[in-house]
Backbone as a printed PyTorch tensor [residue, N CA C, xyz], in Angstrom:
tensor([[[ 138.0470,  147.9220, -121.9450],
         [ 138.3750,  147.5240, -120.5510],
         [ 139.5180,  148.4100, -120.0560]],

        [[ 139.3840,  148.9410, -118.9110],
         [ 140.3740,  149.8290, -118.3680],
         [ 141.6170,  149.0790, -117.9430]],

        [[ 142.7250,  149.7870, -117.9140],
         [ 144.0110,  149.0960, -117.5480],
         [ 143.9240,  148.5700, -116.1180]],

        [[ 143.1240,  149.2060, -115.2320],
         [ 143.0510,  148.7600, -113.8400],
         [ 142.3710,  147.4060, -113.7180]],

        [[ 141.5020,  147.0260, -114.6720],
         [ 140.7840,  145.7550, -114.5660],
         [ 141.4770,  144.6250, -115.3200]],

        [[ 142.6350,  144.8630, -115.9160],
         [ 143.3600,  143.7880, -116.6260],
         [ 143.8750,  142.8080, -115.5660]],

        [[ 143.9110,  141.5060, -115.8800],
         [ 144.4400,  140.5480, -114.9580],
         [ 145.9490,  140.7440, -114.7590]],

        [[ 146.4650,  140.1600, -113.7050],
         [ 147.8790,  140.2280, -113.3690],
         [ 148.5590,  138.9300, -113.7470]],

        [[ 149.7390,  139.0560, -114.4040],
         [ 150.5920,  137.8790, -114.7040],
         [ 152.0110,  138.2610, -114.3160]],

        [[ 152.6230,  137.4800, -113.5590],
         [ 153.9810,  137.7770, -113.1110],
         [ 154.8830,  137.8040, -114.3140]],

        [[ 155.6750,  138.8950, -114.4320],
         [ 156.6450,  138.9990, -115.5180],
         [ 156.0600,  139.6700, -116.7990]],

        [[ 154.7740,  140.0250, -116.7760],
         [ 154.1660,  140.6510, -117.9040],
         [ 153.3090,  141.8260, -117.4460]],

        [[ 153.3640,  142.9130, -118.1930],
         [ 152.4670,  144.0370, -118.0570],
         [ 151.4180,  143.9580, -119.1210]],

        [[ 150.1710,  143.7130, -118.7840],
         [ 149.1150,  143.5820, -119.7500],
         [ 148.7400,  145.0270, -120.0930]],

        [[ 148.7850,  145.3390, -121.4080],
         [ 148.6410,  146.6960, -121.8810],
         [ 147.2670,  146.9400, -122.4920]],

        [[ 146.7150,  145.9590, -123.1580],
         [ 145.4570,  146.2020, -123.9050],
         [ 144.6820,  144.8750, -124.0150]],

        [[ 143.4190,  144.9250, -123.7620],
         [ 142.4880,  143.8130, -123.9050],
         [ 142.1580,  143.6610, -125.3860]],

        [[ 142.5040,  142.5760, -125.9860],
         [ 142.2330,  142.3610, -127.4080],
         [ 141.0110,  141.4910, -127.6120]],

        [[ 140.4170,  141.0130, -126.5410],
         [ 139.1600,  140.3170, -126.6590],
         [ 139.2980,  138.7990, -126.5850]],

        [[ 138.1530,  138.1310, -126.7120],
         [ 138.2160,  136.6650, -126.5690],
         [ 138.9420,  135.9930, -127.6750]],

        [[ 139.5740,  134.8450, -127.3530],
         [ 140.1460,  133.9610, -128.3380],
         [ 139.3890,  132.6390, -128.2490]],

        [[ 139.6910,  131.6690, -129.0860],
         [ 138.9220,  130.4360, -129.0860],
         [ 138.8380,  129.7540, -127.7620]],

        [[ 139.9330,  129.7240, -126.9900],
         [ 139.9250,  129.0110, -125.7380],
         [ 140.2930,  129.8860, -124.5460]],

        [[ 140.1780,  131.1770, -124.6900],
         [ 140.5180,  132.0620, -123.6010],
         [ 140.3570,  133.5360, -123.9210]],

        [[ 141.3490,  134.3030, -123.6280],
         [ 141.2760,  135.7520, -123.8070],
         [ 142.6780,  136.2090, -124.2270]],

        [[ 142.7060,  137.2440, -125.0940],
         [ 143.9900,  137.7250, -125.6340],
         [ 144.2890,  139.1650, -125.1970]],

        [[ 145.5630,  139.4190, -124.9540],
         [ 146.0270,  140.7430, -124.5210],
         [ 147.3370,  141.0560, -125.2270]],

        [[ 147.4450,  142.3820, -125.5380],
         [ 148.7660,  142.9100, -125.8960],
         [ 149.4610,  143.2010, -124.6260]],

        [[ 150.7460,  142.7050, -124.4660],
         [ 151.4600,  142.8090, -123.2250],
         [ 152.9300,  143.1150, -123.4870]],

        [[ 153.5660,  143.5100, -122.4480],
         [ 155.0410,  143.6870, -122.4490],
         [ 155.6190,  142.6350, -121.5240]],

        [[ 156.5530,  141.8550, -122.1490],
         [ 157.3100,  140.8770, -121.3370],
         [ 158.4250,  141.6760, -120.6220]],

        [[ 158.2560,  141.8230, -119.3520],
         [ 159.1120,  142.7450, -118.5320],
         [ 160.5930,  142.4100, -118.6010]],

        [[ 160.9760,  141.1420, -118.4330],
         [ 162.4180,  140.9170, -118.4400],
         [ 163.1440,  141.2680, -119.7400]],

        [[ 162.4720,  141.1230, -120.8460],
         [ 163.0870,  141.4630, -122.1310],
         [ 162.5890,  142.7830, -122.7520]],

        [[ 161.5140,  143.3460, -122.1970],
         [ 161.0140,  144.5970, -122.7190],
         [ 160.3620,  144.5580, -124.0360]],

        [[ 159.9770,  143.3600, -124.5130],
         [ 159.3540,  143.2570, -125.8360],
         [ 157.8240,  143.1020, -125.7260]],

        [[ 157.1540,  143.5670, -126.7650],
         [ 155.7100,  143.4540, -126.8690],
         [ 155.3810,  142.0370, -127.3200]],

        [[ 154.4000,  141.4560, -126.6670],
         [ 154.0120,  140.0960, -126.9610],
         [ 152.4440,  140.0240, -126.9950]],

        [[ 151.9500,  138.9400, -127.5070],
         [ 150.5530,  138.6050, -127.4510],
         [ 150.4130,  137.5590, -126.3790]],

        [[ 149.5960,  137.7760, -125.3910],
         [ 149.3730,  136.8280, -124.2960],
         [ 147.9660,  136.2860, -124.4850]],

        [[ 147.8590,  134.9680, -124.5040],
         [ 146.5550,  134.3080, -124.5440],
         [ 146.4320,  133.5150, -123.2150]],

        [[ 145.4280,  133.8610, -122.4480],
         [ 145.2300,  133.2100, -121.1460],
         [ 144.0720,  132.1750, -121.3790]],

        [[ 144.3530,  130.9580, -120.9670],
         [ 143.3350,  129.9240, -121.0480],
         [ 142.1530,  130.2910, -120.1600]],

        [[ 140.9320,  130.2290, -120.6750],
         [ 139.7340,  130.4940, -119.9100],
         [ 139.7540,  129.6940, -118.6150]],

        [[ 139.6090,  130.3200, -117.4570],
         [ 139.6190,  129.5700, -116.1740],
         [ 138.6320,  128.4090, -116.1500]],

        [[ 137.5120,  128.6130, -116.8160],
         [ 136.4930,  127.5110, -116.8460],
         [ 136.9930,  126.2610, -117.5900]],

        [[ 137.9770,  126.4380, -118.4380],
         [ 138.4820,  125.3100, -119.2340],
         [ 139.7120,  124.5870, -118.5530]],

        [[ 140.2520,  125.1510, -117.5200],
         [ 141.4020,  124.5680, -116.8700],
         [ 141.0870,  123.1460, -116.4050]],

        [[ 139.8560,  122.9190, -115.9910],
         [ 139.4100,  121.6400, -115.5080],
         [ 138.9100,  120.6810, -116.6540]],

        [[ 138.8820,  121.1930, -117.8790],
         [ 138.4510,  120.4050, -119.0160],
         [ 139.7090,  119.8690, -119.7110]],

        [[ 140.1050,  118.5810, -119.4670],
         [ 141.3750,  118.0750, -119.9590],
         [ 141.4650,  118.1400, -121.4980]],

        [[ 140.3460,  117.9490, -122.2120],
         [ 140.4180,  117.9740, -123.6820],
         [ 140.7390,  119.3720, -124.1940]],

        [[ 140.0250,  120.3690, -123.6690],
         [ 140.2710,  121.7130, -124.1650],
         [ 141.5980,  122.2360, -123.7110]],

        [[ 141.9640,  121.9210, -122.4580],
         [ 143.2850,  122.3300, -121.9670],
         [ 144.3880,  121.7330, -122.8320]],

        [[ 144.2600,  120.4360, -123.1700],
         [ 145.2280,  119.7740, -124.0160],
         [ 145.2790,  120.4530, -125.3900]],

        [[ 144.1080,  120.8540, -125.9540],
         [ 144.0670,  121.4810, -127.2650],
         [ 144.7970,  122.8180, -127.1850]],

        [[ 144.5890,  123.5400, -126.1220],
         [ 145.2800,  124.8340, -125.9080],
         [ 146.8060,  124.6620, -125.8690]],

        [[ 147.2490,  123.6320, -125.0620],
         [ 148.6930,  123.3990, -124.9600],
         [ 149.2850,  122.7610, -126.1660]],

        [[ 148.5110,  121.8870, -126.8570],
         [ 148.9700,  121.2790, -128.0950],
         [ 149.1870,  122.3420, -129.2160]],

        [[ 148.2910,  123.3350, -129.2530],
         [ 148.4550,  124.4090, -130.2220],
         [ 149.7340,  125.1820, -129.9490]],

        [[ 150.0430,  125.3670, -128.6840],
         [ 151.2970,  126.0790, -128.3430],
         [ 152.5160,  125.1590, -128.6760]],

        [[ 152.4200,  123.9220, -128.4460],
         [ 153.5220,  122.9860, -128.6970],
         [ 153.7930,  122.9370, -130.1740]],

        [[ 152.7530,  122.9910, -131.0300],
         [ 152.9130,  122.9710, -132.4850],
         [ 153.7100,  124.1740, -132.9190]],

        [[ 153.4030,  125.3100, -132.3340],
         [ 154.0770,  126.5530, -132.7180],
         [ 155.5460,  126.5610, -132.4000]],

        [[ 155.9510,  125.8570, -131.3230],
         [ 157.3920,  125.8070, -130.9190],
         [ 158.2180,  125.2250, -132.0200]],

        [[ 157.7020,  124.1940, -132.7260],
         [ 158.4760,  123.4850, -133.7650],
         [ 158.5990,  124.3120, -135.0530]],

        [[ 157.7390,  125.2860, -135.2260],
         [ 157.6220,  125.9290, -136.5070],
         [ 158.5260,  127.1920, -136.5800]],

        [[ 159.2770,  127.3220, -137.5900],
         [ 160.0620,  128.4970, -137.8480],
         [ 159.7640,  128.8670, -139.3220]],

        [[ 158.8990,  129.8720, -139.4900],
         [ 158.5170,  130.2890, -140.8410],
         [ 158.1000,  131.7450, -140.8150]],

        [[ 158.4540,  132.4430, -141.8640],
         [ 158.1490,  133.9130, -141.8730],
         [ 156.6320,  134.1960, -141.8420]],

        [[ 155.8190,  133.2420, -142.1680],
         [ 154.4000,  133.4830, -142.1860],
         [ 153.7000,  132.8120, -140.9970]],

        [[ 154.4010,  132.3900, -140.0080],
         [ 153.8470,  131.7530, -138.8060],
         [ 154.3360,  132.5310, -137.5380]],

        [[ 153.3970,  132.8640, -136.7070],
         [ 153.6950,  133.5740, -135.4960],
         [ 154.5300,  132.7030, -134.5600]],

        [[ 155.5790,  133.2820, -133.9770],
         [ 156.4640,  132.5220, -133.0740],
         [ 155.9340,  132.4430, -131.6620]],

        [[ 156.1450,  131.3290, -131.0250],
         [ 155.7730,  131.1260, -129.6180],
         [ 157.0140,  131.4870, -128.7660]],

        [[ 156.8120,  132.2760, -127.7160],
         [ 157.8710,  132.6150, -126.8060],
         [ 157.8410,  131.7920, -125.4770]],

        [[ 156.6160,  131.5610, -125.0020],
         [ 156.5350,  130.8870, -123.7000],
         [ 155.1790,  130.2450, -123.5060]],

        [[ 155.1770,  129.1580, -122.7240],
         [ 153.9660,  128.5150, -122.2130],
         [ 154.1620,  128.5290, -120.7140]],

        [[ 153.2770,  129.1920, -119.9700],
         [ 153.5350,  129.4230, -118.5430],
         [ 152.2760,  129.2490, -117.7220]],

        [[ 152.5080,  129.0420, -116.4480],
         [ 151.4440,  129.0910, -115.4250],
         [ 151.8940,  130.1640, -114.4540]],

        [[ 151.0070,  131.1840, -114.2360],
         [ 151.3480,  132.2510, -113.3070],
         [ 151.3870,  131.6850, -111.9190]],

        [[ 152.5010,  131.8560, -111.1630],
         [ 152.5700,  131.2740, -109.8430],
         [ 151.6240,  131.9210, -108.8130]],

        [[ 151.2500,  133.1760, -109.0780],
         [ 150.3670,  133.8700, -108.1440],
         [ 148.8750,  133.5020, -108.3290]],

        [[ 148.4580,  133.3930, -109.6240],
         [ 147.0520,  133.2000, -109.8930],
         [ 146.6970,  131.7970, -110.3730]],

        [[ 147.7040,  131.0470, -110.8390],
         [ 147.4500,  129.7100, -111.4200],
         [ 147.0030,  129.8100, -112.8690]],

        [[ 146.8790,  131.0180, -113.4250],
         [ 146.4350,  131.1680, -114.8270],
         [ 147.4390,  130.5260, -115.7690]],

        [[ 146.8810,  129.7430, -116.7260],
         [ 147.7670,  129.1550, -117.7590],
         [ 147.6710,  130.0090, -118.9840]],

        [[ 148.8610,  130.3000, -119.5700],
         [ 148.8720,  131.1810, -120.7010],
         [ 150.0480,  130.9390, -121.6400]],

        [[ 149.9450,  131.4710, -122.8200],
         [ 151.0200,  131.4150, -123.7700],
         [ 151.3880,  132.8860, -124.1410]],

        [[ 152.6680,  133.0560, -124.4250],
         [ 153.1550,  134.3520, -124.9170],
         [ 153.6680,  134.1410, -126.3270]],

        [[ 153.1230,  134.9090, -127.2850],
         [ 153.3970,  134.7480, -128.6630],
         [ 153.9370,  136.0540, -129.2760]],

        [[ 154.5640,  135.9410, -130.4070],
         [ 154.9960,  137.1430, -131.1510],
         [ 153.7850,  138.0140, -131.4140]],

        [[ 153.9280,  139.3180, -131.1370],
         [ 152.8660,  140.2710, -131.4240],
         [ 153.0820,  140.8190, -132.7980]],

        [[ 152.0540,  140.7600, -133.6160],
         [ 152.1340,  141.2230, -135.0100],
         [ 151.4790,  142.6500, -135.0250]],

        [[ 152.3040,  143.6070, -135.3270],
         [ 151.7860,  145.0330, -135.5680],
         [ 151.1470,  145.0060, -136.9710]],

        [[ 149.8790,  145.2680, -136.9960],
         [ 149.2010,  145.3120, -138.2750],
         [ 147.6870,  145.0890, -138.0460]],

        [[ 147.0960,  144.3600, -138.9760],
         [ 145.6510,  144.1650, -138.9280],
         [ 145.3530,  142.7140, -139.3500]],

        [[ 144.1260,  142.2840, -139.0060],
         [ 143.6860,  141.0360, -139.5520],
         [ 143.2170,  141.2360, -140.9900]],

        [[ 143.1930,  140.1500, -141.7500],
         [ 142.6770,  140.2540, -143.1240],
         [ 141.2320,  140.7320, -143.0860]],

        [[ 140.5030,  140.3330, -142.1180],
         [ 139.0700,  140.7350, -141.9850],
         [ 139.0180,  142.2840, -141.8590]],

        [[ 139.7980,  142.8970, -141.0170],
         [ 139.8550,  144.3180, -140.8320],
         [ 140.2100,  145.0260, -142.1630]],

        [[ 141.1770,  144.5300, -142.8690],
         [ 141.6280,  145.1410, -144.1120],
         [ 140.5350,  145.0400, -145.1750]],

        [[ 139.8370,  143.8530, -145.2180],
         [ 138.7900,  143.6760, -146.2200],
         [ 137.6300,  144.6510, -145.9840]],

        [[ 137.3220,  144.8760, -144.7060],
         [ 136.2070,  145.8110, -144.3580],
         [ 136.5430,  147.2600, -144.5740]],

        [[ 137.7910,  147.6050, -144.3160],
         [ 138.2110,  148.9910, -144.3750],
         [ 138.5710,  149.4390, -145.8040]],

        [[ 139.1670,  148.5460, -146.5910],
         [ 139.7050,  149.0220, -147.8640],
         [ 138.8670,  148.6930, -149.0490]],

        [[ 137.8490,  147.8740, -148.9060],
         [ 137.0350,  147.5220, -150.0870],
         [ 137.7660,  146.5080, -150.9070]],

        [[ 137.4330,  146.4010, -152.2120],
         [ 138.0460,  145.3580, -153.0770],
         [ 139.5640,  145.4870, -153.0860]],

        [[ 140.1900,  144.3400, -153.0450],
         [ 141.6510,  144.3030, -153.0030],
         [ 142.1670,  144.0640, -154.4590]],

        [[ 143.2800,  144.7000, -154.8040],
         [ 143.8180,  144.4560, -156.1120],
         [ 144.4090,  143.0940, -156.2410]],

        [[ 144.5700,  142.6130, -157.4380],
         [ 144.9560,  141.2390, -157.7080],
         [ 146.3210,  140.8980, -157.1310]],

        [[ 147.2850,  141.7720, -157.2520],
         [ 148.6620,  141.5210, -156.7100],
         [ 148.6870,  141.3700, -155.2000]],

        [[ 147.8810,  142.2240, -154.5270],
         [ 147.8320,  142.1280, -153.0440],
         [ 147.1570,  140.8150, -152.6110]],

        [[ 146.0830,  140.4750, -153.2810],
         [ 145.3270,  139.2450, -152.9530],
         [ 146.2150,  138.0300, -153.2100]],

        [[ 146.9790,  138.0380, -154.2970],
         [ 147.8720,  136.9520, -154.5910],
         [ 148.9720,  136.8240, -153.5700]],

        [[ 149.5650,  137.9610, -153.1340],
         [ 150.6470,  137.9290, -152.1100],
         [ 150.1110,  137.3440, -150.8220]],

        [[ 148.9350,  137.7380, -150.4330],
         [ 148.3180,  137.2140, -149.1750],
         [ 148.0690,  135.7240, -149.3010]],

        [[ 147.4810,  135.3330, -150.4290],
         [ 147.1550,  133.9200, -150.6590],
         [ 148.3760,  133.0520, -150.6440]],

        [[ 149.4680,  133.5020, -151.2660],
         [ 150.6890,  132.7250, -151.2980],
         [ 151.2890,  132.6250, -149.8720]],

        [[ 151.2910,  133.6930, -149.1380],
         [ 151.8160,  133.6650, -147.7450],
         [ 151.0380,  132.7040, -146.8680]],

        [[ 149.7350,  132.7330, -147.0050],
         [ 148.8880,  131.8320, -146.2090],
         [ 149.1290,  130.3610, -146.6390]],

        [[ 149.2290,  130.1540, -147.9490],
         [ 149.5030,  128.7710, -148.4360],
         [ 150.8830,  128.2910, -147.9110]],

        [[ 151.8790,  129.1230, -147.9490],
         [ 153.2180,  128.7390, -147.4060],
         [ 153.1310,  128.3600, -145.9410]],

        [[ 152.3790,  129.1470, -145.1560],
         [ 152.2500,  128.8200, -143.7330],
         [ 151.5330,  127.5110, -143.5570]],

        [[ 150.4950,  127.2510, -144.3550],
         [ 149.8210,  125.9810, -144.2270],
         [ 150.6630,  124.8000, -144.6340]],

        [[ 151.5040,  124.9800, -145.6400],
         [ 152.4030,  123.8940, -146.0450],
         [ 153.3850,  123.6040, -144.9130]],

        [[ 153.8880,  124.6330, -144.2830],
         [ 154.8320,  124.4660, -143.1570],
         [ 154.1240,  123.6920, -142.0210]],

        [[ 152.9280,  124.0410, -141.7080],
         [ 152.1860,  123.2770, -140.7040],
         [ 152.0240,  121.8150, -141.0740]],

        [[ 151.6140,  121.5910, -142.3050],
         [ 151.3900,  120.2070, -142.7640],
         [ 152.6840,  119.4230, -142.7650]],

        [[ 153.8200,  120.0570, -143.1420],
         [ 155.0720,  119.3290, -143.0840],
         [ 155.4540,  118.8830, -141.6940]],

        [[ 154.9570,  119.5830, -140.6970],
         [ 155.2380,  119.2330, -139.3230],
         [ 154.1080,  118.3990, -138.6710]],

        [[ 153.1570,  117.9840, -139.5130],
         [ 152.0770,  117.0880, -139.0330],
         [ 150.9200,  117.7840, -138.3340]],

        [[ 150.7200,  119.0750, -138.5850],
         [ 149.6560,  119.7980, -137.9560],
         [ 148.6520,  120.3030, -138.9920]],

        [[ 147.3970,  120.4370, -138.5500],
         [ 146.3790,  120.9690, -139.3980],
         [ 145.7800,  122.1580, -138.6350]],

        [[ 145.7300,  123.2910, -139.2960],
         [ 145.1350,  124.5190, -138.7060],
         [ 143.6390,  124.4220, -138.9400]],

        [[ 142.8640,  124.3540, -137.8630],
         [ 141.4510,  124.1230, -138.0390],
         [ 140.5800,  125.4020, -137.8690]],

        [[ 141.2010,  126.5030, -137.8950],
         [ 140.4870,  127.7590, -137.6260],
         [ 140.9220,  128.8670, -138.5240]],

        [[ 140.9380,  128.6370, -139.8480],
         [ 141.4190,  129.6400, -140.7720],
         [ 140.2170,  130.5350, -141.2030]],

        [[ 140.2730,  131.7760, -140.8080],
         [ 139.2770,  132.7470, -141.1690],
         [ 139.9980,  134.0620, -141.4580]],

        [[ 139.2970,  134.9950, -142.1280],
         [ 139.9440,  136.3210, -142.3160],
         [ 140.3360,  136.9730, -140.9660]],

        [[ 139.6440,  136.6190, -139.9050],
         [ 140.0410,  137.2020, -138.5980],
         [ 141.3470,  136.6080, -138.0880]],

        [[ 141.6240,  135.3010, -138.3720],
         [ 142.7980,  134.6440, -137.8740],
         [ 144.0500,  134.8130, -138.7370]],

        [[ 143.8860,  135.4540, -139.8990],
         [ 145.0310,  135.7730, -140.7740],
         [ 145.5210,  137.1390, -140.4970]],

        [[ 146.6930,  137.2170, -139.9110],
         [ 147.2900,  138.4900, -139.5240],
         [ 148.1560,  139.0400, -140.6230]],

        [[ 148.0160,  140.3480, -140.8750],
         [ 148.8810,  141.0000, -141.9050],
         [ 149.7540,  141.9650, -141.1600]],

        [[ 151.0770,  141.9410, -141.4750],
         [ 152.0140,  142.8110, -140.8090],
         [ 151.8630,  144.2530, -141.3350]],

        [[ 152.7290,  145.1420, -140.9180],
         [ 152.6860,  146.5360, -141.3120],
         [ 152.8070,  146.7780, -142.7920]],

        [[ 153.3280,  145.7980, -143.5020],
         [ 153.4660,  145.9080, -144.9730],
         [ 152.2560,  145.2810, -145.6710]],

        [[ 151.3520,  144.7070, -144.8990],
         [ 150.1700,  144.0780, -145.4800],
         [ 150.3910,  142.6340, -145.9400]],

        [[ 151.5340,  142.0640, -145.4710],
         [ 151.8320,  140.6850, -145.8420],
         [ 151.4710,  139.7320, -144.6880]],

        [[ 151.0610,  138.5320, -144.9880],
         [ 150.6440,  137.5860, -143.9060],
         [ 151.7660,  137.1980, -142.9880]],

        [[ 151.3730,  137.1250, -141.7300],
         [ 152.3390,  136.6830, -140.7100],
         [ 151.7130,  135.4710, -140.0120]]])
Protein backbone atom coordinates (compact mmCIF):
# COMPACT_ATOMS: atom_id res chain seq x y z
CA UNK A 1 0.00 0.00 0.00
CA UNK A 2 1.44 3.37 -0.91
CA UNK A 3 1.99 6.04 1.69
CA UNK A 4 -0.62 8.25 -0.04
CA UNK A 5 -3.39 5.74 0.61
CA UNK A 6 -2.73 5.30 4.34
CA UNK A 7 -5.53 6.58 6.58
CA UNK A 8 -5.12 9.80 8.53
CA UNK A 9 -5.04 9.90 12.34
CA UNK A 10 -4.50 13.17 14.15
CA UNK A 11 -1.21 13.12 16.05
CA UNK A 12 0.19 10.12 14.16
CA UNK A 13 2.05 9.70 10.89
CA UNK A 14 1.21 6.26 9.49
CA UNK A 15 4.42 4.94 7.95
CA UNK A 16 3.74 1.38 6.88
CA UNK A 17 0.72 -0.85 6.37
CA UNK A 18 1.36 -4.03 8.38
CA UNK A 19 -1.87 -5.72 7.31
CA UNK A 20 -5.04 -6.92 8.95
CA UNK A 21 -5.28 -7.72 12.65
CA UNK A 22 -8.03 -9.73 14.33
CA UNK A 23 -10.40 -6.79 14.77
CA UNK A 24 -8.99 -4.19 12.42
CA UNK A 25 -5.83 -3.15 10.68
CA UNK A 26 -2.26 -2.54 11.90
CA UNK A 27 0.24 0.15 10.96
CA UNK A 28 3.76 1.14 11.95
CA UNK A 29 3.42 4.81 12.84
CA UNK A 30 5.17 7.74 14.44
CA UNK A 31 3.49 9.39 17.40
CA UNK A 32 4.18 12.99 16.42
CA UNK A 33 4.14 14.71 19.84
CA UNK A 34 6.78 12.34 21.24
CA UNK A 35 8.50 11.30 18.02
CA UNK A 36 8.45 7.61 18.87
CA UNK A 37 7.59 4.68 16.64
CA UNK A 38 4.42 2.87 17.67
CA UNK A 39 2.12 0.16 16.42
CA UNK A 40 -1.35 1.53 15.66
CA UNK A 41 -4.29 -0.84 15.44
CA UNK A 42 -7.43 0.74 14.00
CA UNK A 43 -10.73 -0.94 14.77
CA UNK A 44 -12.40 -2.11 11.56
CA UNK A 45 -15.06 0.53 10.75
CA UNK A 46 -17.59 -2.28 10.16
CA UNK A 47 -17.13 -3.36 13.79
CA UNK A 48 -17.68 0.05 15.40
CA UNK A 49 -21.41 -0.67 15.45
CA UNK A 50 -20.91 -4.21 16.82
CA UNK A 51 -20.90 -3.68 20.62
CA UNK A 52 -19.46 -7.14 21.39
CA UNK A 53 -16.48 -6.86 19.03
CA UNK A 54 -15.90 -3.21 19.92
CA UNK A 55 -15.90 -4.15 23.61
CA UNK A 56 -13.45 -7.01 22.90
CA UNK A 57 -11.13 -4.56 21.11
CA UNK A 58 -11.27 -2.07 24.00
CA UNK A 59 -11.08 -4.79 26.68
CA UNK A 60 -7.89 -6.10 25.08
CA UNK A 61 -6.42 -2.62 25.30
CA UNK A 62 -7.56 -2.19 28.91
CA UNK A 63 -5.88 -5.47 29.85
CA UNK A 64 -2.61 -4.24 28.41
CA UNK A 65 -2.71 -1.04 30.51
CA UNK A 66 -2.49 -3.02 33.75
CA UNK A 67 0.42 -5.18 32.61
CA UNK A 68 4.05 -4.28 33.10
CA UNK A 69 6.24 -7.14 31.99
CA UNK A 70 9.33 -7.43 29.81
CA UNK A 71 7.59 -10.00 27.60
CA UNK A 72 4.32 -8.07 27.15
CA UNK A 73 3.88 -5.20 24.68
CA UNK A 74 3.02 -1.90 26.39
CA UNK A 75 -0.09 0.11 25.55
CA UNK A 76 0.43 3.84 25.02
CA UNK A 77 -3.04 5.10 24.12
CA UNK A 78 -6.66 4.24 23.33
CA UNK A 79 -8.07 7.00 21.17
CA UNK A 80 -10.81 8.11 18.82
CA UNK A 81 -9.61 10.31 15.99
CA UNK A 82 -11.64 13.55 16.20
CA UNK A 83 -11.52 14.06 12.42
CA UNK A 84 -12.51 10.58 11.22
CA UNK A 85 -14.12 8.93 14.25
CA UNK A 86 -11.71 5.98 13.85
CA UNK A 87 -11.14 4.10 17.09
CA UNK A 88 -7.59 2.87 17.60
CA UNK A 89 -4.92 1.83 20.04
CA UNK A 90 -1.25 2.82 20.01
CA UNK A 91 1.11 0.13 21.30
CA UNK A 92 4.82 -0.36 21.74
CA UNK A 93 6.38 -1.19 18.37
CA UNK A 94 8.66 -4.22 18.52
CA UNK A 95 11.59 -4.12 16.11
CA UNK A 96 12.12 -7.70 15.12
CA UNK A 97 10.11 -10.56 13.69
CA UNK A 98 7.28 -12.85 14.57
CA UNK A 99 8.13 -16.39 15.66
CA UNK A 100 6.41 -17.54 12.47
CA UNK A 101 8.80 -15.49 10.31
CA UNK A 102 11.83 -16.81 12.20
CA UNK A 103 10.65 -20.41 11.92
CA UNK A 104 10.15 -20.12 8.15
CA UNK A 105 13.40 -18.27 7.49
CA UNK A 106 15.84 -20.05 9.77
CA UNK A 107 14.74 -23.67 9.69
CA UNK A 108 15.15 -25.83 12.79
CA UNK A 109 15.82 -23.86 15.96
CA UNK A 110 18.51 -24.91 18.42
CA UNK A 111 17.42 -26.13 21.83
CA UNK A 112 18.65 -23.10 23.81
CA UNK A 113 16.88 -20.62 21.53
CA UNK A 114 13.62 -22.62 21.64
CA UNK A 115 13.84 -22.84 25.45
CA UNK A 116 14.46 -19.08 25.81
CA UNK A 117 11.44 -18.30 23.62
CA UNK A 118 9.25 -20.81 25.45
CA UNK A 119 10.22 -19.42 28.86
CA UNK A 120 9.52 -15.83 27.76
CA UNK A 121 6.11 -16.76 26.38
CA UNK A 122 5.27 -18.72 29.54
CA UNK A 123 6.27 -15.75 31.73
CA UNK A 124 4.04 -13.43 29.68
CA UNK A 125 1.11 -15.85 30.02
CA UNK A 126 1.63 -16.12 33.78
CA UNK A 127 1.59 -12.31 34.01
CA UNK A 128 -1.69 -12.23 32.08
CA UNK A 129 -3.21 -14.95 34.27
CA UNK A 130 -2.15 -13.16 37.47
CA UNK A 131 -4.13 -10.14 36.27
CA UNK A 132 -7.18 -12.25 35.40
CA UNK A 133 -6.76 -12.32 31.62
CA UNK A 134 -6.55 -15.17 29.15
CA UNK A 135 -4.80 -14.66 25.81
CA UNK A 136 -7.01 -16.44 23.29
CA UNK A 137 -4.94 -15.96 20.17
CA UNK A 138 -1.49 -17.44 20.73
CA UNK A 139 0.10 -18.42 17.44
CA UNK A 140 3.63 -18.19 16.03
CA UNK A 141 2.39 -15.09 14.19
CA UNK A 142 1.30 -13.35 17.43
CA UNK A 143 4.56 -14.06 19.30
CA UNK A 144 6.94 -11.19 18.62
CA UNK A 145 10.69 -11.56 18.95
CA UNK A 146 12.80 -8.48 19.53
CA UNK A 147 16.10 -7.74 17.78
CA UNK A 148 17.86 -10.21 20.06
CA UNK A 149 15.38 -12.94 19.16
CA UNK A 150 13.73 -12.91 22.59
CA UNK A 151 9.95 -12.78 23.04
CA UNK A 152 8.31 -9.45 23.64
